[in-house]
C-alpha positions as CSV (number, residue, x, y, z in Angstrom):
1,X,-0.6,-67.2,36.5
2,X,-0.2,-67.2,32.7
3,X,-1.4,-64.1,30.8
4,X,-4.4,-64.7,28.6
5,X,-3.7,-65.6,24.9
6,X,-5.8,-64.3,22.0
7,X,-6.7,-67.4,19.9
8,X,-5.8,-65.9,16.5
9,X,-6.7,-62.5,15.1
10,X,-7.7,-61.2,11.7
11,X,-5.1,-58.4,12.1
12,X,-2.2,-60.6,13.4
13,X,1.0,-59.4,11.7
14,X,2.4,-61.9,9.2
15,X,6.1,-62.4,8.4
16,X,7.2,-62.2,4.8
17,X,8.3,-65.8,5.0
18,X,8.2,-68.8,7.2
19,X,9.4,-72.4,7.4
20,X,6.0,-74.0,7.7
21,X,2.7,-72.5,6.6
22,X,-0.3,-74.5,7.8
23,X,-3.5,-73.8,5.9
24,X,-6.5,-74.6,8.1
25,X,-7.1,-73.7,11.7
26,X,-8.9,-76.9,12.8
27,X,-7.7,-79.5,15.2
28,X,-5.4,-81.2,12.6
29,X,-3.7,-78.0,11.6
30,X,-3.3,-76.7,15.1
31,X,-2.2,-80.0,16.7
32,X,0.5,-80.1,14.0
33,X,1.5,-76.5,14.6
34,X,1.8,-77.1,18.3
35,X,3.9,-80.3,17.9
36,X,6.3,-78.6,15.4
37,X,6.7,-75.6,17.7
38,X,7.2,-77.7,20.7
39,X,10.0,-79.8,19.1
40,X,11.8,-77.2,17.0
41,X,12.7,-73.6,16.3
42,X,11.0,-73.6,12.9
43,X,8.9,-70.5,12.1
44,X,5.3,-71.6,11.8
45,X,2.2,-69.7,10.5
46,X,-1.4,-71.0,10.6
47,X,-3.9,-69.5,8.2
48,X,-7.6,-69.9,8.8
49,X,-10.2,-68.6,6.4
50,X,-12.8,-68.0,9.1
51,X,-12.8,-68.3,12.9
52,X,-11.3,-71.2,14.8
53,X,-13.6,-74.3,15.0
54,X,-15.7,-72.9,12.1
55,X,-15.2,-76.1,10.1
56,X,-15.5,-79.8,10.8
57,X,-13.5,-79.6,14.1
58,X,-16.4,-77.6,15.7
59,X,-19.2,-79.7,14.1
60,X,-18.6,-83.2,15.3
61,X,-19.7,-85.3,18.3
62,X,-16.3,-85.5,20.0
63,X,-16.0,-89.3,20.0
64,X,-12.5,-90.9,20.4
65,X,-12.2,-94.7,20.1
66,X,-9.6,-97.4,19.6
67,X,-12.3,-99.9,18.3
68,X,-11.2,-100.1,14.7
69,X,-10.9,-103.1,12.3
70,X,-7.4,-102.4,11.1
71,X,-4.3,-102.8,13.3
72,X,-2.7,-99.5,12.1
73,X,-5.8,-97.5,13.0
74,X,-6.1,-99.2,16.4
75,X,-2.5,-98.4,17.2
76,X,-2.9,-94.8,16.2
77,X,-6.0,-94.4,18.3
78,X,-4.3,-96.2,21.3
79,X,-1.7,-93.5,21.1
80,X,-4.2,-90.7,20.6
81,X,-6.3,-91.7,23.6
82,X,-3.2,-92.0,25.8
83,X,-2.3,-88.5,24.8
84,X,-5.8,-87.3,25.6
85,X,-5.5,-88.6,29.1
86,X,-2.9,-86.0,29.9
87,X,-3.9,-83.4,27.3
88,X,-5.9,-81.1,29.6
89,X,-2.9,-80.6,31.9
90,X,-0.5,-80.3,28.9
91,X,-2.7,-77.7,27.1
92,X,-4.0,-76.0,30.3
93,X,-7.6,-76.2,29.4
94,X,-10.6,-78.4,30.5
95,X,-11.4,-80.7,27.5
96,X,-14.3,-82.4,29.3
97,X,-12.7,-85.7,28.4
98,X,-14.7,-88.6,29.7
99,X,-13.8,-92.3,29.2
100,X,-17.2,-93.9,29.3
101,X,-16.4,-96.3,26.6
102,X,-17.9,-97.2,23.2
103,X,-20.6,-99.9,23.0
104,X,-21.0,-101.4,19.5
105,X,-24.2,-103.4,18.8
106,X,-24.3,-106.1,16.1
107,X,-27.7,-107.3,14.9
108,X,-26.6,-109.5,11.9
109,X,-24.3,-112.4,11.4
110,X,-21.9,-110.2,9.4
111,X,-21.9,-107.6,12.2
112,X,-21.2,-110.3,14.8
113,X,-18.3,-111.7,12.8
114,X,-16.9,-108.2,12.5
115,X,-17.0,-107.6,16.2
116,X,-15.4,-111.1,16.9
117,X,-12.6,-110.5,14.4
118,X,-12.0,-107.0,15.8
119,X,-11.9,-108.2,19.4
120,X,-9.2,-110.8,18.5
121,X,-7.1,-108.0,16.9
122,X,-7.6,-105.7,19.8
123,X,-6.5,-108.4,22.3
124,X,-3.4,-109.0,20.2
125,X,-2.3,-105.3,20.3
126,X,-3.3,-104.7,23.9
127,X,-6.6,-102.8,23.5
128,X,-9.0,-103.8,26.3
129,X,-12.1,-104.6,24.2
130,X,-14.4,-107.3,25.4
131,X,-17.4,-109.0,23.9
132,X,-20.8,-109.0,25.6
133,X,-24.0,-110.8,25.1
134,X,-27.3,-108.8,24.7
135,X,-28.2,-108.8,28.4
136,X,-24.6,-107.8,29.4
137,X,-25.0,-104.8,27.0
138,X,-28.3,-103.9,28.7
139,X,-26.5,-104.0,32.1
140,X,-24.2,-101.3,30.8
141,X,-27.1,-99.3,29.2
142,X,-30.3,-100.5,31.0
143,X,-32.9,-98.9,28.7
144,X,-31.5,-100.4,25.4
145,X,-33.8,-102.6,23.3
146,X,-31.6,-105.6,22.7
147,X,-34.2,-108.1,21.5
148,X,-32.4,-108.7,18.2
149,X,-28.9,-107.9,19.3
150,X,-26.6,-110.9,18.6
151,X,-23.4,-109.5,20.1
152,X,-21.9,-106.3,21.5
153,X,-18.3,-105.0,22.0
154,X,-17.2,-102.6,24.7
155,X,-13.9,-100.8,25.3
156,X,-13.9,-98.8,28.5
157,X,-10.9,-96.6,27.4
158,X,-12.9,-95.1,24.5
159,X,-14.5,-91.8,25.2
160,X,-15.8,-88.3,24.3
161,X,-14.3,-84.9,24.5
162,X,-15.8,-81.4,24.0
163,X,-14.6,-80.4,20.5
164,X,-14.2,-76.6,21.0
165,X,-11.7,-76.5,23.9
166,X,-9.8,-79.3,22.2
167,X,-9.0,-76.9,19.3
168,X,-8.6,-73.8,21.6
169,X,-6.1,-75.6,23.8
170,X,-3.9,-76.5,20.8
171,X,-4.2,-72.9,19.5
172,X,-3.3,-71.3,22.8
173,X,-0.2,-73.4,23.4
174,X,0.9,-73.1,19.8
175,X,0.7,-69.3,20.1
176,X,2.6,-69.4,23.4
177,X,5.4,-71.2,21.5
178,X,5.7,-68.6,18.8
179,X,3.2,-69.8,16.2
180,X,1.5,-67.0,14.3
181,X,-2.3,-67.7,14.0
182,X,-4.1,-65.5,11.4
183,X,-7.8,-65.9,11.2
184,X,-10.3,-64.6,8.6
185,X,-7.7,-64.9,5.9
186,X,-8.2,-67.3,3.0
187,X,-5.5,-68.7,0.8
188,X,-6.7,-68.0,-2.7
189,X,-3.9,-69.6,-4.7
190,X,-0.4,-70.9,-4.4
191,X,2.5,-70.9,-6.8
192,X,6.1,-72.3,-6.9
193,X,8.7,-70.0,-5.4
194,X,12.1,-71.7,-5.6
195,X,12.1,-74.9,-3.6
196,X,9.1,-73.6,-1.6
197,X,5.7,-72.1,-2.3
198,X,4.2,-68.6,-2.2
199,X,0.6,-68.3,-0.9
200,X,-1.7,-65.5,-2.3
201,X,-4.0,-64.4,0.5
202,X,-7.5,-62.9,0.4
203,X,-6.2,-59.8,2.2
204,X,-3.9,-59.0,-0.8
205,X,-0.9,-60.2,1.1
206,X,1.4,-63.0,0.2
207,X,3.5,-65.4,2.3
208,X,6.4,-67.5,1.2
209,X,6.9,-70.9,3.0
210,X,9.4,-73.7,2.6
211,X,6.6,-76.2,3.3
212,X,2.9,-75.7,3.2
213,X,0.5,-78.1,5.0
214,X,-3.0,-78.4,3.5
215,X,-5.1,-79.1,6.6
216,X,-8.3,-77.8,5.2
217,X,-10.1,-81.2,5.1
218,X,-13.1,-81.2,2.8
219,X,-12.1,-77.7,1.5
220,X,-8.7,-78.9,0.4
221,X,-9.3,-78.9,-3.4
222,X,-9.0,-75.1,-3.9
223,X,-5.4,-75.0,-2.7
224,X,-4.6,-78.3,-4.4
225,X,-6.0,-77.3,-7.8
226,X,-4.1,-74.0,-7.8
227,X,-0.9,-76.2,-7.9
228,X,-2.2,-78.8,-10.3
229,X,-2.7,-81.4,-7.6
230,X,-5.7,-83.7,-8.1
231,X,-6.7,-86.1,-5.4
232,X,-9.8,-88.4,-5.2
233,X,-11.1,-87.4,-1.8
234,X,-14.6,-85.8,-1.7
235,X,-16.7,-83.9,0.8
236,X,-19.7,-85.7,2.2
237,X,-22.4,-84.0,4.4
238,X,-22.9,-85.6,7.8
239,X,-25.7,-84.4,10.1
240,X,-25.9,-84.5,13.8
241,X,-28.2,-83.1,16.6
242,X,-28.4,-82.5,20.3
243,X,-31.5,-82.7,22.5
244,X,-32.8,-81.2,25.7
245,X,-30.8,-82.3,28.7
246,X,-31.6,-85.3,30.8
247,X,-30.3,-86.3,34.2
248,X,-27.0,-88.2,33.4
249,X,-27.6,-91.9,32.8
250,X,-25.6,-92.9,29.8
251,X,-21.9,-93.6,30.2
252,X,-20.9,-95.3,26.9
253,X,-21.2,-93.9,23.4
254,X,-23.5,-96.4,21.7
255,X,-23.1,-97.4,18.0
256,X,-25.6,-99.6,16.2
257,X,-23.8,-101.3,13.3
258,X,-27.0,-102.2,11.5
259,X,-28.2,-98.6,11.0
260,X,-25.0,-96.5,11.6
261,X,-26.8,-94.8,14.5
262,X,-24.5,-93.5,17.3
263,X,-25.4,-91.5,20.4
264,X,-23.9,-90.3,23.6
265,X,-24.8,-88.1,26.5
266,X,-22.8,-84.9,27.1
267,X,-21.6,-83.8,30.5
268,X,-24.5,-81.2,30.4
269,X,-27.0,-84.0,29.9
270,X,-27.9,-83.6,26.2
271,X,-28.2,-86.6,23.9
272,X,-25.9,-86.1,20.9
273,X,-26.7,-88.3,18.0
274,X,-25.9,-89.0,14.3
275,X,-26.7,-91.7,11.8
276,X,-25.6,-93.0,8.4
277,X,-27.8,-91.5,5.7
278,X,-28.3,-92.9,2.1
279,X,-25.5,-91.8,-0.2
280,X,-26.9,-89.2,-2.7
281,X,-24.0,-89.7,-5.1
282,X,-20.8,-87.7,-5.9
283,X,-21.5,-84.0,-5.2
284,X,-18.1,-83.0,-6.6
285,X,-15.9,-80.9,-4.5
286,X,-18.5,-78.4,-3.2
287,X,-19.1,-78.5,0.6
288,X,-22.8,-78.8,1.7
289,X,-23.5,-78.0,5.4
290,X,-27.2,-77.7,5.2
291,X,-29.6,-79.6,7.5
292,X,-32.5,-81.7,6.4
293,X,-35.9,-82.9,7.6
294,X,-35.1,-86.4,6.3
295,X,-32.2,-86.8,8.7
296,X,-34.3,-85.7,11.6
297,X,-37.1,-88.1,10.8
298,X,-34.8,-91.1,10.1
299,X,-32.7,-90.6,13.2
300,X,-35.7,-90.0,15.4
301,X,-37.4,-93.3,14.3
302,X,-34.1,-95.3,14.7
303,X,-33.2,-93.8,18.0
304,X,-36.6,-94.4,19.5
305,X,-36.5,-98.0,18.4
306,X,-33.1,-98.6,20.0
307,X,-34.0,-96.8,23.2
308,X,-37.8,-96.0,23.4
309,X,-37.4,-93.5,26.2
310,X,-35.5,-91.1,23.9
311,X,-38.4,-90.9,21.4
312,X,-40.1,-88.2,23.6
313,X,-37.1,-85.9,23.7
314,X,-37.2,-82.4,22.2
315,X,-34.4,-81.6,19.7
316,X,-32.7,-78.3,20.6
317,X,-30.2,-78.1,17.8
318,X,-29.4,-79.7,14.5
319,X,-26.4,-79.1,12.2
320,X,-24.2,-80.5,9.5
321,X,-20.5,-80.8,8.9
322,X,-18.3,-82.2,6.1
323,X,-16.6,-85.6,6.1
324,X,-13.5,-85.5,3.9
325,X,-14.0,-89.0,2.4
326,X,-11.1,-90.9,0.9
327,X,-12.0,-93.6,-1.6
328,X,-10.1,-96.3,0.2
329,X,-11.0,-95.1,3.8
330,X,-7.4,-94.2,4.6
331,X,-6.2,-90.7,5.3
332,X,-4.1,-88.7,2.7
333,X,-1.0,-87.4,4.5
334,X,2.4,-86.4,3.2
335,X,4.1,-84.8,0.1
336,X,1.8,-84.2,-2.8
337,X,2.4,-85.9,-6.2
338,X,4.6,-83.6,-8.2
339,X,4.6,-80.9,-5.5
340,X,6.7,-82.1,-2.6
341,X,6.6,-78.7,-0.8
342,X,2.8,-79.2,-0.3
343,X,2.0,-81.7,2.4
344,X,-1.5,-83.1,2.5
345,X,-3.2,-83.6,5.8
346,X,-6.7,-84.6,4.7
347,X,-9.0,-87.5,3.8
348,X,-9.7,-88.8,7.3
349,X,-13.3,-89.7,6.3
350,X,-14.9,-88.1,9.4
351,X,-12.5,-89.4,12.0
352,X,-9.6,-86.9,11.9
353,X,-10.8,-85.2,15.1
354,X,-10.1,-88.3,17.2
355,X,-6.8,-89.0,15.4
356,X,-5.4,-85.5,15.6
357,X,-3.3,-85.8,18.8
358,X,-1.3,-88.7,17.4
359,X,-1.2,-87.5,13.8
360,X,-0.1,-84.0,14.7
361,X,2.9,-85.5,16.5
362,X,3.5,-87.9,13.7
363,X,3.6,-85.2,11.0
364,X,5.7,-82.9,13.1
365,X,8.4,-85.6,13.4
366,X,8.3,-85.9,9.6
367,X,8.6,-82.1,9.2
368,X,11.3,-81.5,11.8
369,X,13.4,-84.7,11.5
370,X,12.2,-86.4,8.3
371,X,11.0,-89.4,10.3
372,X,8.4,-91.5,8.4
373,X,6.0,-93.3,10.6
374,X,4.7,-96.6,9.0
375,X,1.2,-95.0,8.7
376,X,2.8,-92.2,6.6
377,X,3.9,-94.8,4.1
378,X,0.4,-96.2,4.0
379,X,-1.2,-92.7,3.8
380,X,1.1,-91.5,1.1
381,X,-0.9,-89.3,-1.4
382,X,1.0,-90.8,-4.3
383,X,-0.7,-94.2,-3.8
384,X,-3.5,-93.1,-6.0
385,X,-1.1,-92.4,-8.8
386,X,0.9,-95.7,-8.7
387,X,-2.0,-98.0,-7.8
388,X,-1.1,-98.9,-4.2
389,X,-4.5,-97.8,-2.9
390,X,-6.6,-100.5,-1.3
391,X,-9.5,-100.6,1.2
392,X,-8.5,-101.9,4.7
393,X,-11.0,-100.5,7.2
394,X,-14.7,-101.3,7.7
395,X,-15.3,-99.6,11.1
396,X,-16.1,-96.2,9.6
397,X,-19.1,-94.8,11.3
398,X,-21.5,-92.2,10.0
């Protein structure tokens, strides 16, 4: 039996220097730390300003899907879901991974065309998405109101995981492989130190690293700005709630394209739901994680219309997290403009959690062997400087 592992400590001793310092102890940072440690002897340190899962990784609905509108994202998620299938055994922790599928509902001609176009793409790359009529959708979810649904799309390999053990599993196995995980320690600034960088910490300590990975998501601008790096991603508040439990009846995660509503049922029976809210404009780089009555009212009305039975449910918990929104919908991953020792790992527009298993491996191969995956070329942070940025994806939910 393996001895228990403490998942990061505020008093964890730090070395004076390391090969790779990862700032941010969410799923992106920890999956990368685990993959680097698994495939190399590099000295890796993870720095988290609070406790593990305190940020976006612990505040999402846990959905994982390969139903995207862009081939690159579909392929990334096909790999990520395949990794998830064996991840509980690999990490030694129950992730509560359940492949009940995603069911997308289209109520407009534009939505119908989008699902048809996506299904053709999915078939071409081997993703098992199939198109359904309204009544077929109701057979999957019997209590849906489908009176104005034109078309639905269902992929049985999509699913849901429980976010917290997802992060804890990566942390535990990274630590077993020699990664130092220091919590409750913020990086206040960074400065050039030879070919690498020196991080100034909130504890008064400093750490020199040959490479620094900025995996802080919507909080990335503090570290970036200390090095003169300016990127156009911005935080966006996204709210979510969970209800009192019901006897399990809902297998797929349901997404209504018309409203941006999505909801699923956890293994404990709660309905977990979110919805697209009107954009209130650019809030700068400040992260807002407050909850609102407007969200509760809007989601309640929309959810009750889609499935009337759910209108009577009591809400037990409501919270908010931060999407790290990239202007072209693509992630921002790789060496920073003008500061190659700072690797960006941000800008996933609310979908980094599901991509983390594949992206962690992808970035680790770049760090360890210099291998550039085609998506790293596309996600290159310098694209905003030289004009290569362009929108590709229209299946961004929430």
